[in-house]
C-alpha positions in Angstrom: 0.0 0.0 0.0 2.9 2.4 0.8 4.3 1.8 -2.7 1.0 2.9 -4.3 1.0 6.1 -2.1 4.6 6.8 -3.1 3.8 6.2 -6.8 0.8 8.5 -6.6 2.9 11.2 -4.7 5.7 10.9 -7.3 3.3 11.4 -10.2 1.6 14.3 -8.5 4.9 15.9 -7.8 6.1 15.4 -11.4 3.1 17.1 -12.9 2.9 19.9 -10.4 6.6 20.9 -10.9 6.4 21.4 -14.7 7.2 25.0 -15.7 4.6 27.0 -17.4 5.6 27.7 -21.0 7.0 31.2 -21.4 4.5 33.1 -23.7 7.4 35.3 -24.9 9.2 32.3 -26.3 7.2 32.5 -29.6 7.6 36.3 -29.9 10.2 37.7 -32.2 11.4 41.3 -32.8 11.3 42.5 -36.4 11.5 45.7 -38.3 9.5 46.7 -41.4 12.0 47.2 -44.2 9.5 47.8 -47.0 5.8 48.4 -46.9 5.1 47.1 -50.4 7.8 45.2 -52.2 7.9 45.3 -56.0 7.6 41.5 -56.6 4.7 40.6 -54.3 3.2 43.8 -53.1 3.7 42.6 -49.5 5.5 44.1 -46.5 9.1 43.0 -46.1 10.2 42.4 -42.5 13.6 41.5 -41.1 14.2 39.7 -37.8 16.3 41.6 -35.3 17.1 38.8 -32.8 17.2 35.1 -32.1 18.5 34.4 -35.6 19.2 30.7 -35.0 15.7 30.1 -33.7 14.2 31.9 -36.8 16.3 29.9 -39.1 15.4 26.7 -37.3 11.7 27.5 -37.4 11.6 28.6 -41.1 14.2 26.3 -42.4 15.7 29.2 -44.4 19.0 31.1 -44.1 17.5 34.5 -44.6 16.2 36.9 -42.0 14.1 38.9 -44.4 10.6 37.7 -45.3 7.4 38.8 -47.0 4.8 39.3 -44.2 1.4 37.8 -45.0 -1.5 39.0 -42.9 0.3 42.0 -41.3 -2.3 44.5 -40.0 -2.2 47.6 -42.2 -2.0 50.0 -39.3 1.4 48.4 -38.3 2.8 48.4 -41.8 5.0 51.5 -41.5 8.5 51.5 -42.8 10.9 51.5 -39.8 8.3 50.2 -37.3 9.8 47.7 -34.9 7.3 45.0 -34.0 7.0 42.0 -31.8 5.4 39.2 -33.7 4.3 35.5 -33.6 4.5 33.8 -36.9 3.9 30.6 -38.8 3.8 29.1 -42.2 1.7 30.6 -44.9 -1.2 28.3 -45.9 -0.7 27.3 -49.5 -4.1 28.9 -50.5 -2.9 32.3 -49.3 0.3 32.5 -51.4 0.3 35.3 -53.9 1.6 35.1 -57.4 4.8 37.2 -57.4 6.5 38.8 -60.3 10.0 37.8 -61.2 11.4 41.3 -60.7 13.3 42.6 -57.7 14.4 40.4 -54.8 12.1 37.5 -54.0 11.6 36.8 -50.3 10.1 33.7 -48.7 6.8 34.3 -47.0 5.7 33.9 -43.4 2.2 34.3 -41.9 1.9 36.9 -39.1 -0.3 35.3 -36.4 0.0 38.2 -33.9 1.8 41.6 -34.0 2.2 44.6 -31.9 4.5 47.6 -31.8 7.7 47.0 -29.8 7.7 49.0 -26.5 
Protein backbone atom coordinates (compact mmCIF):
# COMPACT_ATOMS: atom_id res chain seq x y z
CA UNK A 1 0.00 0.00 0.00
CA UNK A 2 2.90 2.36 0.77
CA UNK A 3 4.28 1.76 -2.73
CA UNK A 4 0.98 2.91 -4.25
CA UNK A 5 1.03 6.09 -2.14
CA UNK A 6 4.64 6.78 -3.10
CA UNK A 7 3.83 6.23 -6.77
CA UNK A 8 0.82 8.53 -6.57
CA UNK A 9 2.85 11.19 -4.74
CA UNK A 10 5.65 10.90 -7.31
CA UNK A 11 3.26 11.37 -10.23
CA UNK A 12 1.56 14.30 -8.53
CA UNK A 13 4.91 15.93 -7.82
CA UNK A 14 6.13 15.42 -11.40
CA UNK A 15 3.08 17.13 -12.91
CA UNK A 16 2.93 19.94 -10.39
CA UNK A 17 6.56 20.95 -10.94
CA UNK A 18 6.37 21.44 -14.70
CA UNK A 19 7.24 24.96 -15.74
CA UNK A 20 4.56 27.01 -17.40
CA UNK A 21 5.56 27.72 -20.98
CA UNK A 22 6.96 31.21 -21.41
CA UNK A 23 4.52 33.07 -23.68
CA UNK A 24 7.36 35.29 -24.91
CA UNK A 25 9.20 32.28 -26.32
CA UNK A 26 7.21 32.49 -29.55
CA UNK A 27 7.62 36.27 -29.85
CA UNK A 28 10.25 37.70 -32.17
CA UNK A 29 11.42 41.28 -32.81
CA UNK A 30 11.26 42.48 -36.42
CA UNK A 31 11.54 45.73 -38.35
CA UNK A 32 9.49 46.74 -41.40
CA UNK A 33 12.02 47.24 -44.20
CA UNK A 34 9.50 47.83 -47.02
CA UNK A 35 5.76 48.35 -46.91
CA UNK A 36 5.06 47.08 -50.44
CA UNK A 37 7.79 45.16 -52.25
CA UNK A 38 7.92 45.30 -56.04
CA UNK A 39 7.60 41.54 -56.59
CA UNK A 40 4.68 40.56 -54.34
CA UNK A 41 3.17 43.80 -53.09
CA UNK A 42 3.66 42.64 -49.49
CA UNK A 43 5.52 44.13 -46.54
CA UNK A 44 9.10 42.98 -46.07
CA UNK A 45 10.20 42.36 -42.48
CA UNK A 46 13.63 41.52 -41.09
CA UNK A 47 14.16 39.65 -37.84
CA UNK A 48 16.27 41.57 -35.31
CA UNK A 49 17.15 38.83 -32.82
CA UNK A 50 17.17 35.10 -32.13
CA UNK A 51 18.52 34.41 -35.62
CA UNK A 52 19.21 30.71 -35.05
CA UNK A 53 15.68 30.11 -33.75
CA UNK A 54 14.22 31.92 -36.76
CA UNK A 55 16.34 29.85 -39.15
CA UNK A 56 15.38 26.67 -37.32
CA UNK A 57 11.68 27.47 -37.42
CA UNK A 58 11.60 28.64 -41.06
CA UNK A 59 14.24 26.26 -42.42
CA UNK A 60 15.66 29.24 -44.37
CA UNK A 61 18.98 31.07 -44.07
CA UNK A 62 17.54 34.53 -44.63
CA UNK A 63 16.20 36.86 -41.95
CA UNK A 64 14.05 38.92 -44.38
CA UNK A 65 10.56 37.73 -45.31
CA UNK A 66 7.36 38.79 -47.02
CA UNK A 67 4.81 39.26 -44.22
CA UNK A 68 1.41 37.78 -45.03
CA UNK A 69 -1.46 39.02 -42.89
CA UNK A 70 0.27 42.00 -41.28
CA UNK A 71 -2.29 44.50 -40.01
CA UNK A 72 -2.21 47.59 -42.24
CA UNK A 73 -1.97 50.00 -39.29
CA UNK A 74 1.36 48.40 -38.28
CA UNK A 75 2.77 48.42 -41.81
CA UNK A 76 4.95 51.53 -41.53
CA UNK A 77 8.54 51.49 -42.77
CA UNK A 78 10.91 51.49 -39.79
CA UNK A 79 8.31 50.22 -37.30
CA UNK A 80 9.78 47.71 -34.87
CA UNK A 81 7.27 45.01 -34.01
CA UNK A 82 6.96 41.99 -31.77
CA UNK A 83 5.37 39.15 -33.75
CA UNK A 84 4.34 35.53 -33.60
CA UNK A 85 4.53 33.80 -36.95
CA UNK A 86 3.89 30.55 -38.76
CA UNK A 87 3.80 29.06 -42.21
CA UNK A 88 1.66 30.65 -44.89
CA UNK A 89 -1.18 28.33 -45.88
CA UNK A 90 -0.75 27.33 -49.50
CA UNK A 91 -4.10 28.86 -50.49
CA UNK A 92 -2.90 32.28 -49.26
CA UNK A 93 0.27 32.48 -51.35
CA UNK A 94 0.30 35.32 -53.85
CA UNK A 95 1.59 35.12 -57.37
CA UNK A 96 4.76 37.19 -57.36
CA UNK A 97 6.51 38.80 -60.30
CA UNK A 98 10.03 37.78 -61.21
CA UNK A 99 11.41 41.27 -60.69
CA UNK A 100 13.31 42.56 -57.71
CA UNK A 101 14.43 40.40 -54.80
CA UNK A 102 12.11 37.53 -53.97
CA UNK A 103 11.58 36.82 -50.29
CA UNK A 104 10.11 33.72 -48.68
CA UNK A 105 6.80 34.32 -46.96
CA UNK A 106 5.66 33.91 -43.37
CA UNK A 107 2.21 34.32 -41.88
CA UNK A 108 1.88 36.91 -39.14
CA UNK A 109 -0.26 35.35 -36.39
CA UNK A 110 0.03 38.21 -33.88
CA UNK A 111 1.78 41.56 -34.05
CA UNK A 112 2.19 44.64 -31.89
CA UNK A 113 4.48 47.64 -31.75
CA UNK A 114 7.67 47.04 -29.80
CA UNK A 115 7.68 48.96 -26.52
